[in-house]
PyMOL Python script that loads the backbone (N, CA, C, O; Angstrom):
from pymol import cmd

cmd.read_pdbstr("""\
ATOM      1  N   MET A   1     -66.987  10.166  30.047  1.00  0.00           N
ATOM      2  CA  MET A   1     -66.277   9.949  28.806  1.00  0.00           C
ATOM      3  C   MET A   1     -64.898   9.370  29.099  1.00  0.00           C
ATOM      4  O   MET A   1     -64.231   9.776  30.051  1.00  0.00           O
ATOM      5  N   LEU A   2     -64.468   8.389  28.244  1.00  0.00           N
ATOM      6  CA  LEU A   2     -63.195   7.699  28.423  1.00  0.00           C
ATOM      7  C   LEU A   2     -62.100   8.472  27.696  1.00  0.00           C
ATOM      8  O   LEU A   2     -62.202   8.754  26.503  1.00  0.00           O
ATOM      9  N   LYS A   3     -61.052   8.806  28.443  1.00  0.00           N
ATOM     10  CA  LYS A   3     -59.942   9.557  27.859  1.00  0.00           C
ATOM     11  C   LYS A   3     -58.718   8.647  27.770  1.00  0.00           C
ATOM     12  O   LYS A   3     -58.311   8.062  28.773  1.00  0.00           O
ATOM     13  N   LEU A   4     -58.123   8.521  26.566  1.00  0.00           N
ATOM     14  CA  LEU A   4     -56.932   7.692  26.391  1.00  0.00           C
ATOM     15  C   LEU A   4     -55.708   8.577  26.205  1.00  0.00           C
ATOM     16  O   LEU A   4     -55.694   9.510  25.402  1.00  0.00           O
ATOM     17  N   ASN A   5     -54.684   8.246  26.980  1.00  0.00           N
ATOM     18  CA  ASN A   5     -53.419   8.974  26.839  1.00  0.00           C
ATOM     19  C   ASN A   5     -52.449   8.048  26.110  1.00  0.00           C
ATOM     20  O   ASN A   5     -51.857   7.163  26.728  1.00  0.00           O
ATOM     21  N   ILE A   6     -52.279   8.243  24.797  1.00  0.00           N
ATOM     22  CA  ILE A   6     -51.451   7.354  23.979  1.00  0.00           C
ATOM     23  C   ILE A   6     -50.154   8.074  23.617  1.00  0.00           C
ATOM     24  O   ILE A   6     -50.157   9.211  23.143  1.00  0.00           O
ATOM     25  N   GLN A   7     -49.030   7.362  23.861  1.00  0.00           N
ATOM     26  CA  GLN A   7     -47.729   7.897  23.461  1.00  0.00           C
ATOM     27  C   GLN A   7     -47.138   6.972  22.408  1.00  0.00           C
ATOM     28  O   GLN A   7     -47.118   5.754  22.587  1.00  0.00           O
ATOM     29  N   LEU A   8     -46.662   7.541  21.321  1.00  0.00           N
ATOM     30  CA  LEU A   8     -46.060   6.750  20.253  1.00  0.00           C
ATOM     31  C   LEU A   8     -44.535   6.821  20.370  1.00  0.00           C
ATOM     32  O   LEU A   8     -43.950   7.902  20.447  1.00  0.00           O
ATOM     33  N   PHE A   9     -43.914   5.652  20.381  1.00  0.00           N
ATOM     34  CA  PHE A   9     -42.455   5.575  20.451  1.00  0.00           C
ATOM     35  C   PHE A   9     -41.929   5.048  19.117  1.00  0.00           C
ATOM     36  O   PHE A   9     -42.689   4.588  18.265  1.00  0.00           O
ATOM     37  N   ALA A  10     -40.641   5.128  18.966  1.00  0.00           N
ATOM     38  CA  ALA A  10     -40.022   4.597  17.749  1.00  0.00           C
ATOM     39  C   ALA A  10     -40.316   3.115  17.637  1.00  0.00           C
ATOM     40  O   ALA A  10     -40.230   2.388  18.627  1.00  0.00           O
ATOM     41  N   HIS A  11     -40.659   2.662  16.457  1.00  0.00           N
ATOM     42  CA  HIS A  11     -40.998   1.264  16.288  1.00  0.00           C
ATOM     43  C   HIS A  11     -39.819   0.443  15.755  1.00  0.00           C
ATOM     44  O   HIS A  11     -39.959  -0.755  15.506  1.00  0.00           O
ATOM     45  N   LYS A  12     -38.648   1.092  15.578  1.00  0.00           N
ATOM     46  CA  LYS A  12     -37.433   0.367  15.189  1.00  0.00           C
ATOM     47  C   LYS A  12     -36.337   0.724  16.176  1.00  0.00           C
ATOM     48  O   LYS A  12     -36.284   1.838  16.697  1.00  0.00           O
ATOM     49  N   LYS A  13     -35.460  -0.246  16.424  1.00  0.00           N
ATOM     50  CA  LYS A  13     -34.335   0.031  17.316  1.00  0.00           C
ATOM     51  C   LYS A  13     -33.341   0.934  16.603  1.00  0.00           C
ATOM     52  O   LYS A  13     -33.170   0.836  15.388  1.00  0.00           O
ATOM     53  N   GLY A  14     -32.703   1.790  17.332  1.00  0.00           N
ATOM     54  CA  GLY A  14     -31.674   2.650  16.743  1.00  0.00           C
ATOM     55  C   GLY A  14     -30.482   1.826  16.291  1.00  0.00           C
ATOM     56  O   GLY A  14     -30.109   0.854  16.947  1.00  0.00           O
ATOM     57  N   MET A  15     -29.886   2.210  15.174  1.00  0.00           N
ATOM     58  CA  MET A  15     -28.732   1.481  14.647  1.00  0.00           C
ATOM     59  C   MET A  15     -27.454   2.053  15.245  1.00  0.00           C
ATOM     60  O   MET A  15     -27.357   3.250  15.517  1.00  0.00           O
ATOM     61  N   GLY A  16     -26.484   1.180  15.442  1.00  0.00           N
ATOM     62  CA  GLY A  16     -25.175   1.633  15.902  1.00  0.00           C
ATOM     63  C   GLY A  16     -24.428   2.303  14.759  1.00  0.00           C
ATOM     64  O   GLY A  16     -24.799   2.167  13.594  1.00  0.00           O
ATOM     65  N   SER A  17     -23.391   3.015  15.102  1.00  0.00           N
ATOM     66  CA  SER A  17     -22.593   3.684  14.080  1.00  0.00           C
ATOM     67  C   SER A  17     -21.844   2.641  13.252  1.00  0.00           C
ATOM     68  O   SER A  17     -21.110   1.818  13.798  1.00  0.00           O
ATOM     69  N   THR A  18     -22.033   2.680  11.935  1.00  0.00           N
ATOM     70  CA  THR A  18     -21.378   1.688  11.076  1.00  0.00           C
ATOM     71  C   THR A  18     -20.436   2.340  10.074  1.00  0.00           C
ATOM     72  O   THR A  18     -19.826   1.646   9.261  1.00  0.00           O
ATOM     73  N   LYS A  19     -20.310   3.658  10.119  1.00  0.00           N
ATOM     74  CA  LYS A  19     -19.482   4.332   9.122  1.00  0.00           C
ATOM     75  C   LYS A  19     -18.002   4.331   9.484  1.00  0.00           C
ATOM     76  O   LYS A  19     -17.155   4.491   8.605  1.00  0.00           O
ATOM     77  N   ASN A  20     -17.679   4.156  10.754  1.00  0.00           N
ATOM     78  CA  ASN A  20     -16.282   4.197  11.198  1.00  0.00           C
ATOM     79  C   ASN A  20     -15.845   2.832  11.713  1.00  0.00           C
ATOM     80  O   ASN A  20     -16.614   1.871  11.678  1.00  0.00           O
ATOM     81  N   GLY A  21     -14.629   2.755  12.183  1.00  0.00           N
ATOM     82  CA  GLY A  21     -14.160   1.558  12.851  1.00  0.00           C
ATOM     83  C   GLY A  21     -13.491   0.533  11.971  1.00  0.00           C
ATOM     84  O   GLY A  21     -13.312  -0.609  12.393  1.00  0.00           O
ATOM     85  N   ARG A  22     -13.108   0.908  10.743  1.00  0.00           N
ATOM     86  CA  ARG A  22     -12.389  -0.025   9.882  1.00  0.00           C
ATOM     87  C   ARG A  22     -10.983   0.505   9.655  1.00  0.00           C
ATOM     88  O   ARG A  22     -10.778   1.708   9.496  1.00  0.00           O
ATOM     89  N   ASP A  23     -10.023  -0.399   9.643  1.00  0.00           N
ATOM     90  CA  ASP A  23      -8.659  -0.022   9.278  1.00  0.00           C
ATOM     91  C   ASP A  23      -7.933  -1.276   8.823  1.00  0.00           C
ATOM     92  O   ASP A  23      -8.242  -2.380   9.272  1.00  0.00           O
ATOM     93  N   SER A  24      -6.979  -1.106   7.943  1.00  0.00           N
ATOM     94  CA  SER A  24      -6.232  -2.270   7.465  1.00  0.00           C
ATOM     95  C   SER A  24      -5.179  -2.667   8.495  1.00  0.00           C
ATOM     96  O   SER A  24      -4.744  -1.854   9.310  1.00  0.00           O
ATOM     97  N   GLU A  25      -4.787  -3.919   8.438  1.00  0.00           N
ATOM     98  CA  GLU A  25      -3.765  -4.432   9.339  1.00  0.00           C
ATOM     99  C   GLU A  25      -2.421  -3.794   8.992  1.00  0.00           C
ATOM    100  O   GLU A  25      -2.104  -3.622   7.815  1.00  0.00           O
ATOM    101  N   SER A  26      -1.629  -3.441  10.007  1.00  0.00           N
ATOM    102  CA  SER A  26      -0.333  -2.826   9.746  1.00  0.00           C
ATOM    103  C   SER A  26       0.584  -3.823   9.041  1.00  0.00           C
ATOM    104  O   SER A  26       0.513  -5.025   9.298  1.00  0.00           O
ATOM    105  N   LYS A  27       1.433  -3.329   8.165  1.00  0.00           N
ATOM    106  CA  LYS A  27       2.269  -4.195   7.337  1.00  0.00           C
ATOM    107  C   LYS A  27       3.673  -4.397   7.897  1.00  0.00           C
ATOM    108  O   LYS A  27       4.466  -5.129   7.304  1.00  0.00           O
ATOM    109  N   ARG A  28       3.994  -3.780   9.003  1.00  0.00           N
ATOM    110  CA  ARG A  28       5.301  -3.932   9.682  1.00  0.00           C
ATOM    111  C   ARG A  28       6.463  -3.609   8.741  1.00  0.00           C
ATOM    112  O   ARG A  28       7.412  -4.383   8.615  1.00  0.00           O
ATOM    113  N   LEU A  29       6.370  -2.455   8.087  1.00  0.00           N
ATOM    114  CA  LEU A  29       7.415  -2.022   7.174  1.00  0.00           C
ATOM    115  C   LEU A  29       8.536  -1.348   7.950  1.00  0.00           C
ATOM    116  O   LEU A  29       8.345  -0.936   9.094  1.00  0.00           O
ATOM    117  N   GLY A  30       9.709  -1.235   7.324  1.00  0.00           N
ATOM    118  CA  GLY A  30      10.814  -0.508   7.936  1.00  0.00           C
ATOM    119  C   GLY A  30      12.118  -1.279   7.890  1.00  0.00           C
ATOM    120  O   GLY A  30      12.203  -2.369   7.324  1.00  0.00           O
ATOM    121  N   VAL A  31      13.144  -0.677   8.508  1.00  0.00           N
ATOM    122  CA  VAL A  31      14.477  -1.275   8.568  1.00  0.00           C
ATOM    123  C   VAL A  31      14.471  -2.379   9.613  1.00  0.00           C
ATOM    124  O   VAL A  31      14.049  -2.159  10.748  1.00  0.00           O
ATOM    125  N   LYS A  32      14.941  -3.574   9.234  1.00  0.00           N
ATOM    126  CA  LYS A  32      14.927  -4.736  10.136  1.00  0.00           C
ATOM    127  C   LYS A  32      16.301  -5.044  10.722  1.00  0.00           C
ATOM    128  O   LYS A  32      16.385  -5.704  11.758  1.00  0.00           O
ATOM    129  N   ARG A  33      17.377  -4.586  10.089  1.00  0.00           N
ATOM    130  CA  ARG A  33      18.734  -4.810  10.584  1.00  0.00           C
ATOM    131  C   ARG A  33      19.479  -3.479  10.588  1.00  0.00           C
ATOM    132  O   ARG A  33      19.384  -2.706   9.635  1.00  0.00           O
ATOM    133  N   ALA A  34      20.217  -3.216  11.659  1.00  0.00           N
ATOM    134  CA  ALA A  34      20.888  -1.932  11.833  1.00  0.00           C
ATOM    135  C   ALA A  34      22.242  -1.901  11.126  1.00  0.00           C
ATOM    136  O   ALA A  34      22.797  -2.941  10.772  1.00  0.00           O
ATOM    137  N   ASP A  35      22.764  -0.686  10.928  1.00  0.00           N
ATOM    138  CA  ASP A  35      24.081  -0.481  10.338  1.00  0.00           C
ATOM    139  C   ASP A  35      25.142  -1.132  11.231  1.00  0.00           C
ATOM    140  O   ASP A  35      25.149  -0.924  12.444  1.00  0.00           O
ATOM    141  N   GLY A  36      26.032  -1.917  10.629  1.00  0.00           N
ATOM    142  CA  GLY A  36      27.093  -2.572  11.392  1.00  0.00           C
ATOM    143  C   GLY A  36      26.714  -3.925  11.969  1.00  0.00           C
ATOM    144  O   GLY A  36      27.567  -4.620  12.523  1.00  0.00           O
ATOM    145  N   GLN A  37      25.466  -4.306  11.851  1.00  0.00           N
ATOM    146  CA  GLN A  37      24.999  -5.585  12.398  1.00  0.00           C
ATOM    147  C   GLN A  37      25.397  -6.735  11.470  1.00  0.00           C
ATOM    148  O   GLN A  37      25.363  -6.589  10.248  1.00  0.00           O
ATOM    149  N   PHE A  38      25.773  -7.874  12.050  1.00  0.00           N
ATOM    150  CA  PHE A  38      26.130  -9.060  11.264  1.00  0.00           C
ATOM    151  C   PHE A  38      24.851  -9.782  10.856  1.00  0.00           C
ATOM    152  O   PHE A  38      23.962  -9.997  11.681  1.00  0.00           O
ATOM    153  N   VAL A  39      24.762 -10.157   9.575  1.00  0.00           N
ATOM    154  CA  VAL A  39      23.574 -10.858   9.070  1.00  0.00           C
ATOM    155  C   VAL A  39      23.983 -12.113   8.318  1.00  0.00           C
ATOM    156  O   VAL A  39      25.114 -12.235   7.848  1.00  0.00           O
ATOM    157  N   LEU A  40      23.055 -13.032   8.214  1.00  0.00           N
ATOM    158  CA  LEU A  40      23.246 -14.248   7.433  1.00  0.00           C
ATOM    159  C   LEU A  40      22.574 -14.069   6.072  1.00  0.00           C
ATOM    160  O   LEU A  40      21.647 -13.271   5.933  1.00  0.00           O
ATOM    161  N   ALA A  41      23.038 -14.808   5.079  1.00  0.00           N
ATOM    162  CA  ALA A  41      22.435 -14.751   3.748  1.00  0.00           C
ATOM    163  C   ALA A  41      20.954 -15.100   3.855  1.00  0.00           C
ATOM    164  O   ALA A  41      20.583 -16.084   4.495  1.00  0.00           O
ATOM    165  N   GLY A  42      20.120 -14.292   3.230  1.00  0.00           N
ATOM    166  CA  GLY A  42      18.673 -14.514   3.277  1.00  0.00           C
ATOM    167  C   GLY A  42      17.955 -13.667   4.304  1.00  0.00           C
ATOM    168  O   GLY A  42      16.731 -13.542   4.258  1.00  0.00           O
ATOM    169  N   ASN A  43      18.709 -13.075   5.247  1.00  0.00           N
ATOM    170  CA  ASN A  43      18.068 -12.211   6.250  1.00  0.00           C
ATOM    171  C   ASN A  43      17.461 -10.982   5.586  1.00  0.00           C
ATOM    172  O   ASN A  43      18.066 -10.386   4.695  1.00  0.00           O
ATOM    173  N   ILE A  44      16.265 -10.608   6.023  1.00  0.00           N
ATOM    174  CA  ILE A  44      15.603  -9.407   5.509  1.00  0.00           C
ATOM    175  C   ILE A  44      16.235  -8.186   6.163  1.00  0.00           C
ATOM    176  O   ILE A  44      16.370  -8.121   7.385  1.00  0.00           O
ATOM    177  N   LEU A  45      16.622  -7.215   5.332  1.00  0.00           N
ATOM    178  CA  LEU A  45      17.245  -5.986   5.825  1.00  0.00           C
ATOM    179  C   LEU A  45      16.227  -4.857   5.936  1.00  0.00           C
ATOM    180  O   LEU A  45      16.194  -4.142   6.937  1.00  0.00           O
ATOM    181  N   VAL A  46      15.391  -4.696   4.900  1.00  0.00           N
ATOM    182  CA  VAL A  46      14.400  -3.613   4.869  1.00  0.00           C
ATOM    183  C   VAL A  46      13.126  -4.125   4.212  1.00  0.00           C
ATOM    184  O   VAL A  46      13.177  -4.760   3.158  1.00  0.00           O
ATOM    185  N   LYS A  47      11.971  -3.846   4.840  1.00  0.00           N
ATOM    186  CA  LYS A  47      10.672  -4.094   4.193  1.00  0.00           C
ATOM    187  C   LYS A  47      10.125  -2.725   3.829  1.00  0.00           C
ATOM    188  O   LYS A  47      10.028  -1.845   4.684  1.00  0.00           O
ATOM    189  N   GLN A  48       9.768  -2.540   2.563  1.00  0.00           N
ATOM    190  CA  GLN A  48       9.361  -1.217   2.103  1.00  0.00           C
ATOM    191  C   GLN A  48       8.377  -1.316   0.952  1.00  0.00           C
ATOM    192  O   GLN A  48       8.204  -2.374   0.348  1.00  0.00           O
ATOM    193  N   ARG A  49       7.738  -0.197   0.663  1.00  0.00           N
ATOM    194  CA  ARG A  49       6.884  -0.050  -0.514  1.00  0.00           C
ATOM    195  C   ARG A  49       7.613   0.901  -1.459  1.00  0.00           C
ATOM    196  O   ARG A  49       7.848   2.060  -1.119  1.00  0.00           O
ATOM    197  N   GLY A  50       7.965   0.414  -2.634  1.00  0.00           N
ATOM    198  CA  GLY A  50       8.786   1.219  -3.530  1.00  0.00           C
ATOM    199  C   GLY A  50      10.240   1.120  -3.100  1.00  0.00           C
ATOM    200  O   GLY A  50      10.543   0.499  -2.082  1.00  0.00           O
ATOM    201  N   THR A  51      11.148   1.727  -3.866  1.00  0.00           N
ATOM    202  CA  THR A  51      12.567   1.649  -3.517  1.00  0.00           C
ATOM    203  C   THR A  51      13.005   2.908  -2.790  1.00  0.00           C
ATOM    204  O   THR A  51      13.747   3.724  -3.336  1.00  0.00           O
ATOM    205  N   LYS A  52      12.547   3.060  -1.566  1.00  0.00           N
ATOM    206  CA  LYS A  52      12.987   4.169  -0.716  1.00  0.00           C
ATOM    207  C   LYS A  52      14.480   4.006  -0.433  1.00  0.00           C
ATOM    208  O   LYS A  52      15.238   4.976  -0.431  1.00  0.00           O
ATOM    209  N   ILE A  53      14.883   2.757  -0.193  1.00  0.00           N
ATOM    210  CA  ILE A  53      16.295   2.406  -0.039  1.00  0.00           C
ATOM    211  C   ILE A  53      16.614   1.417  -1.161  1.00  0.00           C
ATOM    212  O   ILE A  53      15.869   0.462  -1.383  1.00  0.00           O
ATOM    213  N   HIS A  54      17.722   1.649  -1.865  1.00  0.00           N
ATOM    214  CA  HIS A  54      18.086   0.824  -3.015  1.00  0.00           C
ATOM    215  C   HIS A  54      19.019  -0.312  -2.603  1.00  0.00           C
ATOM    216  O   HIS A  54      19.746  -0.186  -1.617  1.00  0.00           O
ATOM    217  N   PRO A  55      19.007  -1.418  -3.343  1.00  0.00           N
ATOM    218  CA  PRO A  55      19.934  -2.508  -3.029  1.00  0.00           C
ATOM    219  C   PRO A  55      21.350  -2.166  -3.488  1.00  0.00           C
ATOM    220  O   PRO A  55      21.552  -1.666  -4.594  1.00  0.00           O
ATOM    221  N   GLY A  56      22.321  -2.441  -2.628  1.00  0.00           N
ATOM    222  CA  GLY A  56      23.726  -2.207  -2.964  1.00  0.00           C
ATOM    223  C   GLY A  56      24.439  -3.529  -3.186  1.00  0.00           C
ATOM    224  O   GLY A  56      23.853  -4.483  -3.700  1.00  0.00           O
ATOM    225  N   THR A  57      25.717  -3.582  -2.794  1.00  0.00           N
ATOM    226  CA  THR A  57      26.545  -4.774  -2.960  1.00  0.00           C
ATOM    227  C   THR A  57      26.026  -5.922  -2.105  1.00  0.00           C
ATOM    228  O   THR A  57      25.763  -5.746  -0.915  1.00  0.00           O
ATOM    229  N   ASN A  58      25.881  -7.079  -2.700  1.00  0.00           N
ATOM    230  CA  ASN A  58      25.444  -8.307  -2.011  1.00  0.00           C
ATOM    231  C   ASN A  58      24.056  -8.201  -1.380  1.00  0.00           C
ATOM    232  O   ASN A  58      23.776  -8.846  -0.369  1.00  0.00           O
ATOM    233  N   VAL A  59      23.195  -7.389  -1.979  1.00  0.00           N
ATOM    234  CA  VAL A  59      21.816  -7.240  -1.489  1.00  0.00           C
ATOM    235  C   VAL A  59      20.861  -7.479  -2.654  1.00  0.00           C
ATOM    236  O   VAL A  59      21.039  -6.920  -3.736  1.00  0.00           O
ATOM    237  N   GLY A  60      19.846  -8.314  -2.428  1.00  0.00           N
ATOM    238  CA  GLY A  60      18.841  -8.601  -3.445  1.00  0.00           C
ATOM    239  C   GLY A  60      17.551  -7.850  -3.160  1.00  0.00           C
ATOM    240  O   GLY A  60      17.318  -7.387  -2.044  1.00  0.00           O
ATOM    241  N   ARG A  61      16.710  -7.735  -4.195  1.00  0.00           N
ATOM    242  CA  ARG A  61      15.420  -7.059  -4.048  1.00  0.00           C
ATOM    243  C   ARG A  61      14.310  -8.016  -4.446  1.00  0.00           C
ATOM    244  O   ARG A  61      14.318  -8.562  -5.550  1.00  0.00           O
ATOM    245  N   GLY A  62      13.348  -8.219  -3.541  1.00  0.00           N
ATOM    246  CA  GLY A  62      12.211  -9.093  -3.810  1.00  0.00           C
ATOM    247  C   GLY A  62      11.153  -8.400  -4.641  1.00  0.00           C
ATOM    248  O   GLY A  62      11.252  -7.204  -4.914  1.00  0.00           O
ATOM    249  N   SER A  63      10.144  -9.146  -5.042  1.00  0.00           N
ATOM    250  CA  SER A  63       9.079  -8.602  -5.889  1.00  0.00           C
ATOM    251  C   SER A  63       8.254  -7.538  -5.172  1.00  0.00           C
ATOM    252  O   SER A  63       7.616  -6.710  -5.823  1.00  0.00           O
ATOM    253  N   ASP A  64       8.260  -7.550  -3.833  1.00  0.00           N
ATOM    254  CA  ASP A  64       7.540  -6.523  -3.065  1.00  0.00           C
ATOM    255  C   ASP A  64       8.496  -5.449  -2.552  1.00  0.00           C
ATOM    256  O   ASP A  64       8.180  -4.742  -1.595  1.00  0.00           O
ATOM    257  N   ASP A  65       9.680  -5.325  -3.193  1.00  0.00           N
ATOM    258  CA  ASP A  65      10.715  -4.329  -2.876  1.00  0.00           C
ATOM    259  C   ASP A  65      11.429  -4.581  -1.555  1.00  0.00           C
ATOM    260  O   ASP A  65      12.142  -3.705  -1.066  1.00  0.00           O
ATOM    261  N   THR A  66      11.252  -5.763  -0.968  1.00  0.00           N
ATOM    262  CA  THR A  66      11.989  -6.123   0.238  1.00  0.00           C
ATOM    263  C   THR A  66      13.455  -6.333  -0.117  1.00  0.00           C
ATOM    264  O   THR A  66      13.770  -6.974  -1.119  1.00  0.00           O
ATOM    265  N   LEU A  67      14.361  -5.787   0.713  1.00  0.00           N
ATOM    266  CA  LEU A  67      15.793  -5.963   0.504  1.00  0.00           C
ATOM    267  C   LEU A  67      16.302  -7.050   1.437  1.00  0.00           C
ATOM    268  O   LEU A  67      15.953  -7.074   2.618  1.00  0.00           O
ATOM    269  N   PHE A  68      17.133  -7.955   0.906  1.00  0.00           N
ATOM    270  CA  PHE A  68      17.631  -9.073   1.708  1.00  0.00           C
ATOM    271  C   PHE A  68      19.099  -9.332   1.390  1.00  0.00           C
ATOM    272  O   PHE A  68      19.577  -9.010   0.303  1.00  0.00           O
ATOM    273  N   ALA A  69      19.805  -9.918   2.351  1.00  0.00           N
ATOM    274  CA  ALA A  69      21.232 -10.196   2.210  1.00  0.00           C
ATOM    275  C   ALA A  69      21.453 -11.405   1.304  1.00  0.00           C
ATOM    276  O   ALA A  69      20.744 -12.406   1.408  1.00  0.00           O
ATOM    277  N   LEU A  70      22.443 -11.303   0.413  1.00  0.00           N
ATOM    278  CA  LEU A  70      22.810 -12.415  -0.462  1.00  0.00           C
ATOM    279  C   LEU A  70      23.988 -13.208   0.104  1.00  0.00           C
ATOM    280  O   LEU A  70      24.198 -14.360  -0.276  1.00  0.00           O
ATOM    281  N   VAL A  71      24.756 -12.601   1.008  1.00  0.00           N
ATOM    282  CA  VAL A  71      25.905 -13.267   1.637  1.00  0.00           C
ATOM    283  C   VAL A  71      25.894 -12.973   3.134  1.00  0.00           C
ATOM    284  O   VAL A  71      25.218 -12.048   3.585  1.00  0.00           O
ATOM    285  N   ASP A  72      26.647 -13.767   3.904  1.00  0.00           N
ATOM    286  CA  ASP A  72      26.862 -13.467   5.318  1.00  0.00           C
ATOM    287  C   ASP A  72      27.810 -12.272   5.409  1.00  0.00           C
ATOM    288  O   ASP A  72      28.765 -12.182   4.638  1.00  0.00           O
ATOM    289  N   GLY A  73      27.557 -11.363   6.337  1.00  0.00           N
ATOM    290  CA  GLY A  73      28.457 -10.218   6.498  1.00  0.00           C
ATOM    291  C   GLY A  73      27.833  -9.110   7.311  1.00  0.00           C
ATOM    292  O   GLY A  73      26.814  -9.298   7.975  1.00  0.00           O
ATOM    293  N   LYS A  74      28.478  -7.922   7.248  1.00  0.00           N
ATOM    294  CA  LYS A  74      28.029  -6.761   8.012  1.00  0.00           C
ATOM    295  C   LYS A  74      27.229  -5.814   7.135  1.00  0.00           C
ATOM    296  O   LYS A  74      27.561  -5.592   5.971  1.00  0.00           O
ATOM    297  N   VAL A  75      26.178  -5.261   7.709  1.00  0.00           N
ATOM    298  CA  VAL A  75      25.289  -4.333   7.002  1.00  0.00           C
ATOM    299  C   VAL A  75      25.915  -2.945   6.991  1.00  0.00           C
ATOM    300  O   VAL A  75      26.470  -2.499   7.995  1.00  0.00           O
ATOM    301  N   LYS A  76      25.823  -2.264   5.851  1.00  0.00           N
ATOM    302  CA  LYS A  76      26.313  -0.892   5.743  1.00  0.00           C
ATOM    303  C   LYS A  76      25.300  -0.068   4.951  1.00  0.00           C
ATOM    304  O   LYS A  76      25.025  -0.364   3.788  1.00  0.00           O
ATOM    305  N   PHE A  77      24.746   0.971   5.589  1.00  0.00           N
ATOM    306  CA  PHE A  77      23.847   1.902   4.906  1.00  0.00           C
ATOM    307  C   PHE A  77      24.694   3.040   4.349  1.00  0.00           C
ATOM    308  O   PHE A  77      25.513   3.619   5.063  1.00  0.00           O
ATOM    309  N   GLU A  78      24.492   3.360   3.059  1.00  0.00           N
ATOM    310  CA  GLU A  78      25.312   4.373   2.395  1.00  0.00           C
ATOM    311  C   GLU A  78      24.424   5.348   1.627  1.00  0.00           C
ATOM    312  O   GLU A  78      23.284   5.038   1.280  1.00  0.00           O
ATOM    313  N   ARG A  79      24.978   6.539   1.371  1.00  0.00           N
ATOM    314  CA  ARG A  79      24.261   7.546   0.589  1.00  0.00           C
ATOM    315  C   ARG A  79      24.691   7.464  -0.872  1.00  0.00           C
ATOM    316  O   ARG A  79      25.854   7.213  -1.185  1.00  0.00           O
ATOM    317  N   MET A  80      23.713   7.683  -1.762  1.00  0.00           N
ATOM    318  CA  MET A  80      23.992   7.771  -3.197  1.00  0.00           C
ATOM    319  C   MET A  80      23.572   9.176  -3.613  1.00  0.00           C
ATOM    320  O   MET A  80      22.420   9.394  -3.989  1.00  0.00           O
ATOM    321  N   GLY A  81      24.487  10.118  -3.550  1.00  0.00           N
ATOM    322  CA  GLY A  81      24.133  11.497  -3.840  1.00  0.00           C
ATOM    323  C   GLY A  81      23.403  12.119  -2.664  1.00  0.00           C
ATOM    324  O   GLY A  81      23.531  11.662  -1.528  1.00  0.00           O
ATOM    325  N   ALA A  82      22.640  13.159  -2.941  1.00  0.00           N
ATOM    326  CA  ALA A  82      21.995  13.913  -1.864  1.00  0.00           C
ATOM    327  C   ALA A  82      20.698  13.291  -1.376  1.00  0.00           C
ATOM    328  O   ALA A  82      20.336  13.439  -0.208  1.00  0.00           O
ATOM    329  N   ASP A  83      19.991  12.589  -2.272  1.00  0.00           N
ATOM    330  CA  ASP A  83      18.633  12.185  -1.905  1.00  0.00           C
ATOM    331  C   ASP A  83      18.355  10.690  -2.007  1.00  0.00           C
ATOM    332  O   ASP A  83      17.204  10.275  -1.867  1.00  0.00           O
ATOM    333  N   ARG A  84      19.382   9.866  -2.248  1.00  0.00           N
ATOM    334  CA  ARG A  84      19.137   8.422  -2.353  1.00  0.00           C
ATOM    335  C   ARG A  84      20.009   7.659  -1.368  1.00  0.00           C
ATOM    336  O   ARG A  84      21.130   8.064  -1.063  1.00  0.00           O
ATOM    337  N   LYS A  85      19.469   6.537  -0.872  1.00  0.00           N
ATOM    338  CA  LYS A  85      20.211   5.683   0.053  1.00  0.00           C
ATOM    339  C   LYS A  85      20.292   4.281  -0.516  1.00  0.00           C
ATOM    340  O   LYS A  85      19.434   3.857  -1.290  1.00  0.00           O
ATOM    341  N   LYS A  86      21.341   3.567  -0.121  1.00  0.00           N
ATOM    342  CA  LYS A  86      21.443   2.154  -0.489  1.00  0.00           C
ATOM    343  C   LYS A  86      21.954   1.382   0.718  1.00  0.00           C
ATOM    344  O   LYS A  86      22.577   1.946   1.618  1.00  0.00           O
ATOM    345  N   VAL A  87      21.680   0.089   0.720  1.00  0.00           N
ATOM    346  CA  VAL A  87      22.179  -0.781   1.782  1.00  0.00           C
ATOM    347  C   VAL A  87      22.998  -1.887   1.128  1.00  0.00           C
ATOM    348  O   VAL A  87      22.581  -2.491   0.140  1.00  0.00           O
ATOM    349  N   SER A  88      24.174  -2.138   1.703  1.00  0.00           N
ATOM    350  CA  SER A  88      25.068  -3.175   1.201  1.00  0.00           C
ATOM    351  C   SER A  88      25.414  -4.130   2.329  1.00  0.00           C
ATOM    352  O   SER A  88      25.264  -3.801   3.505  1.00  0.00           O
ATOM    353  N   VAL A  89      25.880  -5.322   1.958  1.00  0.00           N
ATOM    354  CA  VAL A  89      26.383  -6.289   2.937  1.00  0.00           C
ATOM    355  C   VAL A  89      27.790  -6.664   2.496  1.00  0.00           C
ATOM    356  O   VAL A  89      27.998  -7.140   1.380  1.00  0.00           O
ATOM    357  N   TYR A  90      28.763  -6.443   3.396  1.00  0.00           N
ATOM    358  CA  TYR A  90      30.154  -6.751   3.095  1.00  0.00           C
ATOM    359  C   TYR A  90      30.584  -7.978   3.875  1.00  0.00           C
ATOM    360  O   TYR A  90      30.497  -8.008   5.103  1.00  0.00           O
ATOM    361  N   ALA A  91      31.050  -8.996   3.153  1.00  0.00           N
ATOM    362  CA  ALA A  91      31.476 -10.253   3.779  1.00  0.00           C
ATOM    363  C   ALA A  91      32.725 -10.010   4.620  1.00  0.00           C
ATOM    364  O   ALA A  91      33.572  -9.184   4.278  1.00  0.00           O
ATOM    365  N   GLU A  92      32.821 -10.743   5.724  1.00  0.00           N
ATOM    366  CA  GLU A  92      33.994 -10.601   6.601  1.00  0.00           C
ATOM    367  C   GLU A  92      34.705 -11.911   6.753  1.00  0.00           C
ATOM    368  O   GLU A  92      35.714 -11.988   7.454  1.00  0.00           O
TER     369      GLU A  92
END
""", "prot")
cmd.dss("prot")
cmd.show_as("cartoon", "prot")
cmd.util.cbc("prot")
cmd.orient("prot")
């Protein structure tokens, strides 16, 4: 009598993990110019989401809340009360 030894294996290849491994590109947010540093008009001072730091004297705010210098001068970070900060540029 003929005896057959048959083994059944998976008929599809195993799939790799597809649930992980995605992340958004970093947005490079943060302070770009330090306190006391000389800047030119148009230089970006802070890239942020929301107004974590508010615009002060000679500082403009872009549509994405980026703060930028309106005049040439020195950067000064200041406190507005206990919980708010602002950045100003003073011409020299």
